[in-house]
C-alpha positions as CSV (number, residue, x, y, z in Angstrom):
1,M,43.8,127.1,115.6
2,Y,45.8,127.5,112.5
3,W,47.6,130.6,113.9
4,E,48.6,128.4,116.9
5,V,50.2,125.7,114.8
6,N,52.0,128.3,112.5
7,M,53.5,130.0,115.3
8,K,54.6,126.6,116.8
9,K,56.6,125.6,113.7
10,E,57.9,129.0,113.4
11,L,59.3,128.7,116.8
12,N,60.3,125.2,116.3
13,V,62.6,126.5,112.8
14,N,63.9,129.2,115.0
15,Q,64.9,127.1,117.8
16,I,66.7,124.4,115.5
17,I,68.2,127.4,113.7
18,M,69.8,128.4,117.0
19,Y,70.7,125.0,118.1
20,T,72.6,123.8,114.8
21,L,74.5,127.5,114.8
22,L,75.5,126.7,118.7
23,Y,76.4,123.1,117.8
24,L,78.6,123.8,114.8
25,L,80.4,126.8,117.0
26,M,81.1,124.5,119.5
27,V,82.6,121.9,117.3
28,F,84.8,124.6,115.9
29,T,86.1,125.6,119.1
30,L,87.4,122.0,119.8
31,S,88.5,121.4,116.1
32,Y,90.2,124.3,115.8
33,T,92.3,123.9,118.8
34,I,93.3,120.1,117.6
35,S,94.1,121.8,114.3
36,N,96.9,123.9,116.0
37,V,98.0,120.6,117.8
38,I,98.6,118.8,114.5
39,G,100.4,121.6,113.1
40,L,97.4,122.6,110.3
41,S,98.4,126.1,109.0
42,T,95.2,126.7,107.1
43,M,93.5,130.3,107.6
44,G,91.1,130.4,110.5
45,I,87.9,131.1,108.2
46,V,88.9,128.5,106.3
47,K,88.7,126.2,109.3
48,L,85.7,127.7,110.2
49,I,83.9,126.8,106.8
50,I,85.1,123.6,106.8
51,T,84.1,122.8,110.1
52,M,80.7,123.7,109.5
53,L,80.5,121.7,106.0
54,V,81.7,118.5,107.9
55,G,79.5,119.2,110.9
56,I,76.3,119.9,108.6
57,I,77.0,116.6,106.7
58,V,77.3,114.3,109.7
59,K,74.2,116.0,111.4
60,L,72.0,114.8,108.0
61,F,73.9,111.2,108.2
62,I,72.6,110.9,111.5
63,L,68.8,112.6,110.9
64,F,68.8,109.9,107.8
65,P,71.1,107.1,109.0
66,F,70.6,105.2,105.7
67,S,72.1,107.8,103.8
68,F,75.4,106.9,104.9
69,Y,74.8,103.6,103.6
70,L,73.4,105.0,100.4
71,V,76.9,107.2,99.8
72,L,79.1,104.2,100.7
73,L,76.9,102.3,98.1
74,I,77.0,105.1,95.0
75,G,80.8,105.2,95.8
76,F,81.4,101.8,95.5
77,I,79.4,101.6,92.1
78,G,81.2,104.4,91.0
79,F,84.5,102.9,91.5
80,L,83.8,99.9,89.7
81,P,84.0,101.9,86.0
82,L,86.7,104.0,87.4
83,N,88.6,101.1,88.2
84,H,88.2,100.0,84.5
85,Y,88.6,102.7,82.7
86,K,91.2,104.9,84.9
87,P,93.4,102.1,86.8
88,E,96.0,104.4,87.4
89,L,93.7,106.8,89.0
90,V,92.5,104.0,91.5
91,F,95.8,103.1,92.5
92,K,96.9,106.8,93.2
93,L,94.1,107.0,95.3
94,M,94.6,103.7,97.2
95,D,98.1,104.3,97.6
96,W,97.3,107.5,99.2
97,L,94.2,106.2,101.2
98,F,96.4,102.9,102.5
99,S,99.2,105.5,103.6
100,F,96.7,107.5,105.1
101,V,95.0,105.0,107.1
102,D,98.6,103.5,108.1
103,N,99.8,106.9,109.2
104,V,96.7,107.5,111.5
105,W,97.0,104.2,112.8
106,S,100.9,104.9,113.7
107,H,99.7,107.9,115.5
108,I,97.0,106.5,117.4
109,R,99.6,103.8,118.7
110,G,102.0,106.2,119.3
111,Y,104.7,105.6,116.6
112,E,104.7,108.7,114.7
113,A,102.6,112.3,114.3
114,I,100.4,113.0,111.8
115,L,102.3,113.7,108.4
116,P,101.7,117.1,106.7
117,D,100.5,115.6,103.2
118,Y,97.3,113.8,105.6
119,A,96.9,116.6,108.2
120,M,94.0,117.9,106.6
121,A,92.2,114.8,106.2
122,F,92.7,113.6,109.7
123,W,91.4,117.0,110.9
124,I,88.2,116.8,108.8
125,L,87.9,113.0,110.3
126,I,88.4,114.6,113.9
127,I,85.7,117.0,113.0
128,A,83.7,114.1,112.4
129,I,84.2,112.1,115.3
130,I,83.5,115.5,117.6
131,S,80.2,116.6,115.2
132,F,79.1,113.0,115.4
133,F,79.2,112.8,119.5
134,T,78.1,116.4,120.0
135,I,75.0,115.9,117.8
136,I,74.4,112.5,119.9
137,I,74.4,114.8,123.1
138,M,72.5,117.8,122.2
139,F,70.1,116.4,119.7
140,K,69.2,112.8,120.8
141,A,70.3,112.2,124.1
142,N,69.3,115.8,125.2
143,R,72.1,116.1,127.9
144,I,73.0,119.5,127.2
145,L,74.9,119.3,130.8
146,A,77.1,116.6,129.5
147,I,78.6,118.6,126.8
148,T,80.4,121.2,129.4
149,P,82.7,118.7,131.1
150,I,83.5,116.8,128.2
151,Y,84.9,119.9,126.2
152,T,86.1,121.6,129.0
153,G,88.6,118.4,129.8
154,A,89.6,118.8,126.4
155,F,90.4,122.1,126.5
156,L,92.4,121.6,129.8
157,Y,94.0,118.6,128.5
158,Y,95.4,120.8,125.6
159,W,96.0,124.0,127.6
160,Y,97.9,121.9,130.4
161,N,99.7,120.5,127.3
162,Y,101.1,124.0,126.4
163,V,98.4,124.7,123.7
164,D,97.7,128.4,124.3
165,T,95.0,128.5,121.4
166,A,92.9,126.1,124.2
167,Y,92.4,128.9,126.7
168,I,91.0,131.2,124.0
169,M,88.7,128.4,122.4
170,M,87.6,127.5,126.0
171,I,86.3,131.1,126.8
172,F,84.5,131.2,123.5
173,F,82.6,127.6,124.3
174,F,81.8,128.9,127.8
175,L,80.1,131.7,126.0
176,L,78.3,129.6,123.6
177,N,77.3,127.5,126.6
178,I,75.8,130.6,128.4
179,I,74.0,131.0,125.4
180,L,72.5,127.5,125.1
181,Y,71.7,127.6,128.8
182,G,69.7,130.4,127.8
183,I,68.2,128.6,124.8
184,E,67.4,125.7,126.7
185,K,65.7,127.9,130.0
186,Y,63.3,129.6,127.3
187,S,62.3,126.2,125.7
188,F,61.4,124.9,129.2
189,I,58.9,127.8,130.0
190,N,57.8,127.9,126.6
191,N,54.6,126.1,127.0
192,N,53.4,128.6,129.6
193,W,54.0,131.4,126.7
194,R,52.0,129.8,124.4
195,Q,48.9,130.3,125.9
196,E,49.2,134.0,125.9
197,S,48.3,136.0,122.5
198,V,51.9,137.0,121.6
199,T,54.2,136.9,118.7
200,V,56.7,134.6,120.0
201,M,59.2,135.3,117.3
202,S,59.3,138.9,117.3
203,E,58.3,139.6,120.9
204,I,59.8,137.0,123.1
205,F,62.5,134.7,121.3
206,Q,64.5,137.3,119.7
207,P,64.9,139.4,122.9
208,W,65.4,136.7,125.3
209,V,68.4,135.6,122.6
210,K,69.5,139.0,122.4
211,I,69.6,139.3,126.3
212,T,71.5,135.7,127.0
213,I,73.9,136.6,124.2
214,S,74.7,139.9,126.0
215,Y,75.0,138.8,129.5
216,G,76.9,135.8,128.3
217,I,79.4,138.1,126.7
218,I,79.8,140.4,129.9
219,I,80.3,137.6,132.0
220,I,82.8,136.1,129.9
221,I,84.9,139.4,129.5
222,A,84.4,140.2,133.2
223,A,86.0,136.5,134.0
224,A,88.8,137.1,131.6
225,I,90.0,140.7,132.3
226,L,89.2,140.5,136.4
227,P,92.8,141.0,137.8
228,K,94.5,137.8,139.1
229,A,97.3,137.4,141.7
230,G,100.3,137.6,139.6
231,S,102.7,136.3,142.3
232,L,102.7,132.7,143.7
233,I,103.9,132.0,146.9
234,Q,107.1,130.3,146.6
235,W,108.1,127.6,149.1
236,Y,111.5,126.3,148.2
237,W,112.1,124.2,151.0
238,L,108.7,122.5,150.5
239,E,109.4,122.0,146.9
240,E,113.3,120.7,147.5
241,K,111.5,118.0,149.8
242,I,108.6,117.1,147.6
243,V,110.9,116.4,145.1
244,E,113.6,114.7,147.2
245,R,110.8,112.4,148.6
246,Y,108.7,111.9,145.1
247,P,111.4,112.8,142.3
248,V,108.6,111.9,139.6
249,M,107.0,115.3,140.8
250,A,110.1,117.4,139.3
251,D,109.0,116.0,135.9
252,L,105.1,116.2,136.4
253,R,104.3,118.9,133.4
254,N,107.8,118.1,131.5
255,D,106.7,114.5,130.8
256,I,104.0,116.1,128.5
257,I,106.0,118.2,126.8
258,Y,107.7,115.4,125.4
259,S,104.9,113.2,124.5
260,R,103.7,112.3,121.0
261,Q,100.2,113.6,121.6
262,M,101.7,116.9,121.8
263,A,103.8,116.7,118.5
264,R,105.9,119.3,119.7
265,G,109.2,118.0,118.3
266,Q,111.9,120.4,116.9
267,L,115.6,119.7,115.4
268,F,118.3,119.3,117.7
269,N,119.6,122.8,119.1
270,F,122.6,123.5,121.1
271,S,121.0,126.2,123.1
272,Q,118.6,124.1,125.1
273,T,121.1,121.9,126.5
274,G,122.1,125.1,129.0
275,F,125.7,125.6,127.1
276,Q,124.8,128.1,124.8
277,S,122.5,130.8,127.0
278,E,121.5,132.7,123.8
279,V,120.9,131.2,120.3
280,G,122.8,133.5,118.0
281,Q,125.8,133.8,120.2
282,L,128.5,131.4,121.4
283,G,129.8,131.4,124.9
284,G,128.7,133.2,128.3
285,P,128.1,131.2,131.7
286,V,127.0,127.6,131.4
287,E,123.7,127.0,133.3
288,L,124.2,123.2,134.0
289,N,120.9,121.0,133.5
290,D,120.8,117.2,134.9
291,Q,117.8,116.2,133.3
292,L,117.9,112.9,131.7
293,V,117.6,113.1,127.8
294,M,118.2,109.6,126.6
295,K,119.2,106.2,127.6
296,V,121.3,104.5,125.5
297,K,122.3,100.6,125.1
298,A,125.9,100.1,123.4
299,S,128.8,98.4,123.9
300,N,131.2,101.3,125.2
301,P,130.9,105.1,125.1
302,M,130.5,107.2,122.1
303,Y,129.8,110.5,120.8
304,L,126.4,111.0,119.2
305,R,126.4,113.6,116.5
306,G,123.3,116.0,116.7
307,N,124.4,119.0,114.5
308,V,127.1,119.6,112.0
309,K,127.7,123.4,111.5
310,T,130.3,124.3,108.6
311,T,129.9,128.1,108.6
312,Y,131.6,130.3,111.1
313,K,130.6,134.3,111.2
314,D,129.4,136.5,113.6
315,N,130.4,134.9,116.7
316,N,128.5,131.7,115.9
317,W,128.4,128.6,114.0
318,W,125.5,127.9,111.1
319,F,124.8,125.3,108.9
320,G,126.2,125.2,105.6
321,E,125.4,123.8,102.2
322,A,124.5,120.3,102.7
323,E,122.7,118.5,100.0
324,K,119.5,116.5,101.6
325,L,119.1,113.0,100.2
326,S,116.6,110.6,101.4
327,Y,117.4,107.5,102.8
328,I,116.0,104.4,101.9
329,S,117.6,101.0,103.5
330,S,121.1,101.4,103.9
331,I,123.8,104.3,103.7
332,P,126.7,104.1,101.5
333,R,130.0,104.5,103.8
334,E,132.8,106.7,103.5
335,V,134.4,105.2,106.4
336,V,136.9,102.6,104.6
337,K,138.1,100.9,107.4
338,G,136.3,100.7,110.8
339,Q,134.6,98.4,113.2
340,E,130.7,97.9,113.6
341,A,128.7,98.8,116.6
342,E,125.2,98.6,117.4
343,L,123.1,101.3,119.2
344,E,119.7,101.1,120.9
345,I,118.3,105.1,121.6
346,T,115.3,105.3,123.7
347,N,114.2,109.4,123.8
348,I,113.5,110.2,127.8
349,N,112.7,113.6,127.9
350,L,113.3,114.8,124.3
351,A,110.9,115.5,121.4
352,S,113.2,115.9,118.4
353,Y,113.4,115.4,114.8
354,T,116.9,114.5,115.3
355,L,118.5,110.8,115.1
356,F,121.5,111.1,117.2
357,S,124.2,108.5,115.9
358,P,127.9,108.0,116.2
359,Y,130.2,108.8,112.8
360,Q,129.6,107.3,110.5
361,P,126.0,105.7,110.3
362,V,125.1,103.1,108.1
363,E,122.0,101.4,108.8
364,I,118.7,102.7,111.0
365,Y,116.4,100.3,112.1
366,I,112.9,102.2,113.4
367,N,109.3,101.5,113.2
368,T,107.9,104.0,111.2
369,K,107.3,105.2,107.6
370,S,108.1,108.4,108.1
371,K,110.5,109.9,105.4
372,I,114.4,109.8,106.8
373,S,116.9,112.4,105.7
374,I,120.3,112.2,105.6
375,D,122.9,115.0,104.4
376,Q,126.4,114.7,103.5
377,N,127.7,115.6,107.0
378,Y,125.8,112.7,107.9
379,Q,123.0,114.7,109.7
380,I,120.0,112.4,110.1
381,T,116.6,113.8,110.4
382,L,113.3,111.9,110.8
383,E,110.0,113.6,109.5
384,G,108.0,112.2,112.2
385,G,110.3,112.7,115.1
386,R,111.2,110.6,117.9
387,Y,109.5,111.4,121.0
388,K,109.4,110.3,124.7
389,N,109.7,106.9,125.5
390,E,110.1,106.0,121.6
391,K,113.4,104.4,120.8
392,Y,115.8,103.3,117.4
393,K,118.0,101.3,116.5
394,L,120.9,101.8,114.4
395,K,124.6,100.5,112.9
396,A,127.7,102.6,112.7
397,V,131.3,102.1,111.5
398,I,133.7,103.6,114.0
399,P,137.0,104.3,112.3
400,T,140.0,102.5,113.2
401,F,143.1,103.3,111.4
402,H,146.7,104.3,111.5
403,S,148.1,107.2,110.0
404,S,149.7,105.3,107.2
405,I,146.2,103.1,106.2
406,G,143.7,104.1,104.0
407,H,142.3,104.7,100.9
408,S,144.4,106.2,98.2
409,N,141.5,107.6,96.3
410,V,140.0,109.7,99.1
411,K,141.7,113.3,98.6
412,A,140.9,116.0,100.8
413,S,140.9,118.4,97.4
414,N,137.2,116.6,96.7
415,I,136.1,118.3,100.0
416,N,133.5,121.1,99.6
417,R,135.6,124.6,100.2
418,Q,133.2,125.4,103.0
419,Y,135.0,123.0,105.2
420,L,137.9,125.4,104.6
421,Q,135.9,128.7,105.5
422,I,137.5,131.4,107.6
423,P,136.0,135.2,108.3
424,E,138.8,137.3,106.9
425,N,138.7,139.6,109.8
426,I,140.1,137.0,111.9
427,S,142.4,134.9,109.7
428,S,145.8,136.2,110.2
429,P,146.4,135.6,114.0
430,I,145.1,132.5,114.2
431,T,147.0,131.4,110.9
432,E,150.2,131.9,112.6
433,L,149.3,130.7,116.0
434,A,148.6,127.4,114.2
435,T,151.7,127.5,112.3
436,E,153.7,127.8,114.9
437,I,151.9,125.0,117.1
438,A,152.1,123.0,113.8
439,H,155.3,123.4,112.1
440,K,156.8,120.0,114.0
441,G,154.3,117.8,112.6
442,K,155.0,115.8,109.9
443,D,151.7,115.4,107.8
444,S,148.3,116.8,108.4
445,Y,147.3,114.4,110.6
446,E,150.3,115.1,113.3
447,K,149.9,118.7,112.8
448,A,146.0,118.3,113.9
449,V,147.0,116.5,117.1
450,L,149.9,118.9,117.9
451,I,147.1,121.6,117.9
452,E,144.6,119.4,120.1
453,E,147.4,119.0,122.7
454,Y,148.0,122.5,122.4
455,L,144.7,123.6,123.2
456,R,144.2,120.9,125.9
457,E,147.5,121.8,127.5
458,N,147.1,125.5,127.8
459,Y,143.7,126.6,128.3
460,T,141.5,126.4,131.3
461,Y,138.2,124.6,131.4
462,N,135.6,127.2,133.1
463,L,132.0,126.7,132.8
464,E,131.6,130.3,134.2
465,A,133.3,131.8,131.5
466,P,131.9,135.4,130.5
467,H,130.1,136.5,127.4
468,T,132.8,137.6,124.9
469,P,133.1,141.5,125.0
470,I,131.0,143.6,122.3
471,G,133.0,144.5,119.3
472,E,135.6,141.4,119.8
473,D,135.4,137.8,118.0
474,F,134.5,135.0,120.1
475,I,137.4,132.6,118.9
476,Q,140.5,135.3,119.1
477,H,139.0,136.5,122.5
478,F,139.3,133.1,123.8
479,L,142.8,132.4,122.1
480,F,144.6,135.4,122.7
481,N,142.8,137.2,126.0
482,S,140.6,135.1,128.4
483,K,142.3,131.8,127.5
484,E,139.4,129.8,129.6
485,G,135.9,128.4,128.4
486,Y,134.4,125.0,127.6
487,C,133.6,122.6,124.9
488,T,132.3,125.6,122.3
489,Y,135.2,127.7,122.8
490,F,137.8,124.6,122.6
491,A,135.8,123.3,119.7
492,S,135.5,126.4,117.7
493,S,138.9,127.2,117.8
494,M,140.4,124.1,116.7
495,T,138.2,124.1,113.8
496,I,139.3,127.4,112.7
497,M,143.0,126.5,113.4
498,L,142.9,123.6,111.4
499,R,141.4,125.4,108.3
500,S,143.8,128.0,108.7
501,I,146.4,125.8,107.7
502,G,144.6,123.9,105.1
503,I,143.3,121.0,107.1
504,P,139.6,120.5,106.2
505,A,137.3,120.6,109.6
506,R,133.8,120.9,110.6
507,Y,132.3,121.7,114.0
508,V,130.0,119.2,115.7
509,E,127.3,119.1,118.5
510,G,125.7,116.7,120.2
511,Y,126.1,114.6,123.4
512,K,129.1,112.5,124.4
513,M,127.9,109.5,126.4
514,P,128.9,109.1,130.1
515,D,131.9,106.7,131.0
516,E,129.7,104.8,133.4
517,L,126.6,101.9,132.5
518,D,123.6,102.4,134.9
519,G,122.4,99.1,134.7
520,E,122.4,98.0,131.0
521,Y,122.4,101.6,129.9
522,Y,124.4,104.8,129.6
523,L,122.2,107.7,130.7
524,V,122.6,110.7,128.8
525,R,121.7,113.8,130.5
526,Q,121.6,117.4,129.1
527,L,125.0,118.3,131.0
528,N,126.3,115.7,129.0
529,A,126.0,117.9,125.9
530,H,129.0,119.0,124.1
531,A,130.8,120.2,121.1
532,W,134.2,118.6,119.0
533,V,135.6,118.6,116.0
534,E,135.9,116.1,112.7
535,A,139.0,116.8,110.5
536,Y,139.6,115.3,107.1
537,F,142.9,114.0,105.7
538,D,144.0,112.4,102.5
539,S,143.8,108.6,102.7
540,I,142.3,108.4,105.8
541,G,139.0,110.6,106.0
542,W,137.3,112.4,108.7
543,V,138.8,112.1,112.2
544,T,137.0,113.0,115.3
545,F,139.4,115.3,117.7
546,E,138.7,116.1,121.3
547,P,140.5,119.6,122.3
548,T,138.4,120.0,125.4
549,P,141.0,119.3,128.3
550,A,137.7,118.1,130.7
551,F,137.2,115.1,128.3
552,S,139.4,112.3,127.5
553,A,140.9,112.5,124.0
554,P,140.1,110.1,121.5
555,Q,143.0,107.3,120.7
556,H,143.3,107.8,117.3
557,E,146.1,105.1,116.7
558,L,143.9,101.9,117.4
559,S,144.4,98.5,116.3
560,Y,143.7,98.8,112.5
561,L,143.0,96.1,109.9
562,P,145.7,95.2,108.0
563,E,145.9,96.9,104.5
564,N,145.9,93.4,102.4
565,Q,143.0,91.8,104.6
566,P,140.2,93.8,104.8
567,N,137.1,93.0,106.7
568,S,134.4,92.5,104.4
569,E,131.6,93.2,107.1
570,A,133.7,96.5,108.1
571,S,135.1,98.0,104.7
572,T,134.2,98.9,101.5
573,D,135.9,99.8,98.3
574,A,134.6,103.6,97.7
575,N,136.0,106.7,95.5
576,D,135.8,109.9,96.6
577,M,133.0,111.9,98.4
578,N,131.6,113.1,95.3
579,E,131.2,109.5,94.0
580,L,129.4,108.3,97.3
581,L,126.8,111.6,97.0
582,A,126.2,110.3,93.7
583,L,125.8,106.4,94.8
584,M,123.1,107.7,97.4
585,E,121.4,110.0,95.1
586,H,121.1,106.7,92.5
587,S,119.9,105.0,95.8
588,N,117.2,107.4,95.9
589,N,115.6,106.5,92.4
590,E,115.4,102.7,93.3
591,A,113.6,103.4,96.5
592,G,110.1,101.8,94.8
593,N,108.6,105.5,94.7
594,Y,106.6,105.5,91.5
595,D,107.6,108.1,88.6
596,F,104.7,109.7,87.6
597,E,105.7,111.0,84.2
598,I,106.1,107.6,83.3
599,P,102.6,105.7,82.4
600,L,101.8,103.0,85.1
601,E,100.8,100.4,82.8
602,S,104.4,100.5,81.8
603,Q,106.1,100.3,85.4
604,Y,104.3,97.5,86.3
605,G,103.9,95.4,83.0
606,G,100.2,96.0,81.5
607,N,96.8,96.8,82.8
608,Q,96.2,93.6,84.2
609,Q,98.8,93.9,86.5
610,L,98.0,97.3,87.8
611,Q,94.6,96.1,88.5
612,N,96.2,92.8,90.4
613,K,98.1,95.7,92.4
614,I,95.2,97.7,93.2
615,W,93.1,94.5,94.7
616,N,96.2,93.6,96.8
617,R,96.1,97.0,98.0
618,L,92.3,96.6,98.6
619,K,93.3,93.5,100.4
620,E,95.6,95.2,102.9
621,L,92.7,97.5,103.6
622,I,90.7,94.6,105.1
623,P,91.6,95.1,108.8
624,F,91.2,98.6,108.4
625,A,87.9,98.4,106.7
626,I,86.8,95.9,109.8
627,L,87.8,98.9,112.2
628,I,85.8,101.4,110.0
629,I,83.0,98.9,110.3
630,I,83.2,98.5,113.9
631,F,83.9,102.1,115.2
632,G,81.9,103.9,112.3
633,I,78.9,101.9,111.2
634,L,78.1,99.9,114.3
635,P,77.8,103.0,116.4
636,L,75.5,104.5,114.0
637,R,73.3,101.4,114.3
638,V,73.4,101.4,118.0
639,A,72.5,105.1,117.8
640,Y,69.4,104.2,115.6
641,M,68.4,101.5,117.8
642,Y,68.6,103.5,120.9
643,F,66.9,106.8,119.8
644,R,64.1,104.3,118.0
645,I,63.6,102.3,121.2
646,K,63.3,105.7,123.1
647,R,60.7,106.8,120.7
648,Y,58.9,103.7,120.9
649,H,58.4,104.0,124.5
650,K,57.1,107.2,123.8
651,R,54.4,106.0,121.6
652,L,53.7,103.1,123.5
653,I,52.0,105.7,125.9
654,D,50.6,107.9,123.2
655,K,48.7,105.6,120.6
656,D,48.8,101.9,122.6
657,D,44.9,103.1,124.2
658,K,44.3,99.0,125.1
659,G,48.2,98.4,126.5
660,I,48.0,95.4,124.0
661,Y,51.8,95.8,122.7
662,M,53.0,96.6,126.0
663,Y,51.7,93.5,127.3
664,K,52.8,91.6,124.5
665,N,56.3,93.0,124.8
666,T,56.4,92.2,128.5
667,I,55.6,88.8,127.3
668,E,58.2,88.4,125.0
669,L,60.6,89.3,127.9
670,L,59.3,86.8,130.0
671,N,59.7,84.4,127.4
672,I,63.6,85.1,127.6
673,L,63.3,84.9,131.2
674,G,62.3,81.2,131.1
675,Y,58.5,81.9,131.9
676,P,56.7,81.4,128.5
677,I,52.7,81.3,128.0
678,N,52.2,77.4,127.8
679,K,50.2,75.8,125.0
680,G,46.6,75.9,125.9
681,E,47.3,78.4,128.7
682,T,45.3,81.9,129.1
683,S,47.0,84.9,129.9
684,H,45.2,84.6,133.4
685,E,46.5,81.6,134.4
686,H,50.0,82.4,133.2
687,A,49.8,85.3,135.4
688,Q,48.7,83.2,138.1
689,R,51.7,81.3,137.5
690,V,54.4,83.3,137.0
691,N,53.4,86.2,139.6
692,A,55.3,84.8,142.2
693,S,58.6,84.0,140.1
694,V,58.9,87.4,138.8
695,Y,59.0,89.9,141.5
696,V,58.6,93.8,140.6
697,P,57.8,96.1,143.1
698,N,54.5,97.8,143.8
699,E,53.1,95.6,140.8
700,D,51.4,92.5,140.3
701,L,51.3,90.6,136.9
702,R,47.6,89.3,137.7
703,E,46.4,92.8,138.0
704,I,48.5,93.6,135.0
705,A,47.0,90.9,132.9
706,N,43.4,91.7,133.8
707,L,44.0,95.7,132.8
708,Y,44.9,93.9,129.4
709,I,42.1,91.5,129.0
710,T,39.4,94.1,130.2
711,A,40.6,96.8,127.5
712,K,41.1,94.1,125.0
713,Y,37.9,92.5,125.1
714,S,35.7,95.8,125.9
715,N,35.1,99.1,124.1
716,T,36.8,100.7,127.0
717,E,40.5,102.2,126.5
718,L,43.4,102.2,129.4
719,N,43.6,105.8,130.8
720,I,47.1,107.3,131.5
721,S,47.6,106.0,134.9
722,N,47.2,102.2,133.7
723,K,49.2,102.6,130.8
724,Q,51.8,104.3,132.8
725,R,51.4,101.0,135.1
726,L,51.8,98.3,131.8
727,L,54.9,100.5,130.3
728,N,56.7,100.3,134.2
729,Y,56.1,96.6,134.3
730,F,57.7,96.1,131.1
731,L,60.5,98.5,131.4
732,Y,61.4,96.7,135.1
733,T,61.0,93.3,133.3
734,E,63.5,94.4,130.7
735,R,66.1,95.1,133.5
736,K,65.6,91.6,134.9
737,V,66.5,90.2,131.1
738,R,69.7,92.5,131.2
739,F,71.1,90.6,134.2
740,H,69.7,87.4,133.0
741,L,71.5,87.7,130.0
742,G,74.6,89.8,130.9
743,I,75.3,93.1,129.5
744,W,77.0,92.5,126.8
745,R,74.7,90.0,125.3
746,Y,71.8,92.1,126.6
747,L,73.4,95.0,124.6
748,Y,73.8,93.3,121.4
749,T,70.3,91.6,121.5
750,K,68.6,95.2,121.7
751,Y,70.7,97.6,120.1
752,V,72.5,95.7,117.3
753,K,70.3,92.8,116.6
754,G,67.2,94.7,117.5
755,S,65.3,91.3,118.6
756,L,64.9,91.9,122.3
757,F,61.3,92.8,121.6
758,T,59.2,93.7,118.9
759,M,58.6,97.5,117.9
760,H,54.9,97.8,116.9
761,Y,55.4,101.4,116.1
């Protein structure tokens, strides 16, 4: 007998170890996939260790639910002296916690991606959630089969959304699943083996596990490497018919690429539009794409800037040196005189960290706390990105000027030299051509207009322009040989030509809004991608030029504001660009960010004000604390009651030999249904009165009452069959209570309050 008990103990320990290991590895497969989705770059082995630690902690919390509350209590007790002696540390912690919860909440609502500073904490939270539900399924509910569709559905979702790691992790999960089924099968037939005199651990359990793992590996490898059909049947006529009848089918998978859940945003790249077939090389035939990118609500069509590039070399444009400055609430202007314009931009098939804007943006309205950055070229980026069906609003000042109107303090000599950069090997011929074209111009502005007109009138717009021959320069080949191309050819040429005669210029890429409205929106498509030029002039500032003949040229001499009557809403005094940059830089330091080099007590007027600020932050966390209670503690309570009730039902059969407690529980349920035992009424009389009103299939309450009375007032015990009858009557009565109370009130009374019936064990 002693040997048998030890054998069972040894078997149970080894099974628990195997189940726990499989549980942790299964959680790892899904959590590792999600870590790639949120962009966590930690090493794989570190991710495995973190997953196992979190998984074990969650399992301990579930096995010992009150330990969770104990940890919360200890944390709160530790918080009090820490808040008293180290309030600055508490504030930093609360500030981080508040920002983390806010970022997660915004992510859940689809407003922004998880920021890098919070990625690890968010991932650990995800591991805890996955671990919790996996433990409930594996160890509590004992529903092993339920794990497969849940995990597989998650893997297929991520794989469908172009997360390649999901495919590898799904294969690994299937291997673990096969092993789990093998262990389950072993547990099922184990009772038969215990009757034989064999050492289960050494002679049965270990070989069984080895064979299960071996067969699992063979099956998974075979399924992975078996040849599959590489060529699909292409029925183009059928595809065209389907897309014509159901246009939404064309974007069935593309929709997902641009959703926030996939967080696959990137900076705007002109090569993605079809106007630049090679990332590092200008020119070549265009593949027009009419995919809808964004819709814009505005008063009139505008240029939407995405990239501003300043360095030309190796037949391509590159970003130059542009100081990045954090955007706070508004952007200092360098446009002296202009007309305000408001835009609302909604991304459709676009996931981008780039915020598009006309020149010059001054304000941005966006529902996010992600960091907005802007550089001296007024390129705007959003750390959290904007994704499908997400919008932002902005205000811009569009220059309205005359060649003789402007601010005399704004000088081209203050412009960074990068706006005059020209490769040495192409400077001479282009300079000669530009000088010849512009010699009739009275000033720099008129010279730029002459170059713009020359390109528009003497070169051909052609989307099928061939690639530049190897060894030749892109711009020189266009100007002196091919003389045909599209926007990148014209804009690149004008930029370098202006620079060659001393006019600062920059190359801009983005989208040109179409001329016609579709309802109340301008629909911007990939075929609206465009490149143009911005040039800088003394007393004027940056001016947009359109050298591409297929597009209408901007009206440079617009109605302007009189010099002596500046519009207070549309203009501002400013010094040169360097002073503007200094103002922008100064605005960063007044953003409300905390300087941790200065004691926090000094920043907030003493320790008392700091503590007040801490408690104010705590008050802001109250809604999130409520959510934690609802979605954290409440599920633990429900899970605890579920397994306690399940264990109670089993103990009723094992320990309630006379059926006394089962009968009392039944009476409690009948009382809820409105059939209590009246004062002075016996159990038999009560059963006689109620039996006709409470129908239970194949059972009679009078017989149940007789079983109870006989067992209670005699020395006999109920056999298994009669105890099962009592339990079945009790459980069926509970079903009637569920319909009587309604599902939500029933669940609340049973699993939250725990007062549906008394548990005597």
